[in-house]
N, C-alpha and C positions, 0 to 999 in steps of 0.2 A: 832528589826529592825536596832538599832544602837549598837548591842552588840560587844564585842571585841571576837577574836579568838585566844585561847591558841595554841601557836606555839610550845613550849617545857617548860619543868618543871623538875627541877631536885634540888636534896637536898644533901648537902655536909657538914658533921660536924654541922648540926643545921641550917646551911643557904641555905634558898631556893631561887634559880634564876630561873625566869620564862621570857619568852618573848611571847607578844601579838601582834596581828595584829589588827590595829584599823580600825574602818568603814570608808568607803571611802568618807564620807561626811567632815571629819575633815582634816586638814593640814598636821599633823604627820601621818606616816605609821605603825610605831611600837613603843611599849613601853616594855623596859627590866627592871624588877623590881629585886631587891634582898631585901629579907627579913630575919630577924633573930627573930623567934616567931611570935609576933605580932607588931613588930616593922619595919618599912621600913628603911632599910639601904641606898639603893639609887635607883634612877629612871634614867633612860636615854631613851629620845625620839630620834626617827629617823624622821627626816623631822619636819615640824612645824615652828612656829616663834621661831627662835634659841634663841633670848634673854629670851622670855616668857617661853618657855620650860626648859632652865637653870634655870631661876629664881624659876619656880614651882618645879623642881627637888631639888633644894637647900632648899626651905622651908619646903619640907614634910620630908627630911632626918631626922632621929631621932624620927619622930612622930609614934603613935600607928595607925595600919591600920585603925581600926574604927573611930578615929578622923578624918584621911585623907578623908575617905569615907563621913563621916556627912558635911564635909565642902565642898566638891568638886562635890558631887552628884547633878546632875541636872543643873548644869551650862551650859547655851546655848551660842553658838556662832553664832552670824549672822542669826538667826532664823533657825538655821540647826537642832535643837532638840537634840543636843550633842555638846560638844567640847573637846578637849584634856585634861583638867582637868576631865571632867565628863567621858572620856573614861579611864583614870587612876583609878577613882572610881569604875567604873565597873570591871576593871581588878583586882582591888584588893578584890573586893567581891568573885572573883573566887579562891583566894588563901586561 
């Protein structure tokens, strides 16, 4: 119900870049993720609470995907059943 939709995914030189459309119940509209193996290199949100999404992106850079998922999965914003952090966890699970 609150799943993310893969828009694109490509790998170049071991670095994977993927873009996801988020659920329409969250403020962000898209998440762009860059990973190197199991490490999150960068995350960029389109839309959402700018300061919060920038902070979240800075915090997860350099972390293992599994660690990000375990910390963010299930976070609920305003009783919506999901959140921008939860959407990021769902996207990372697809990579």
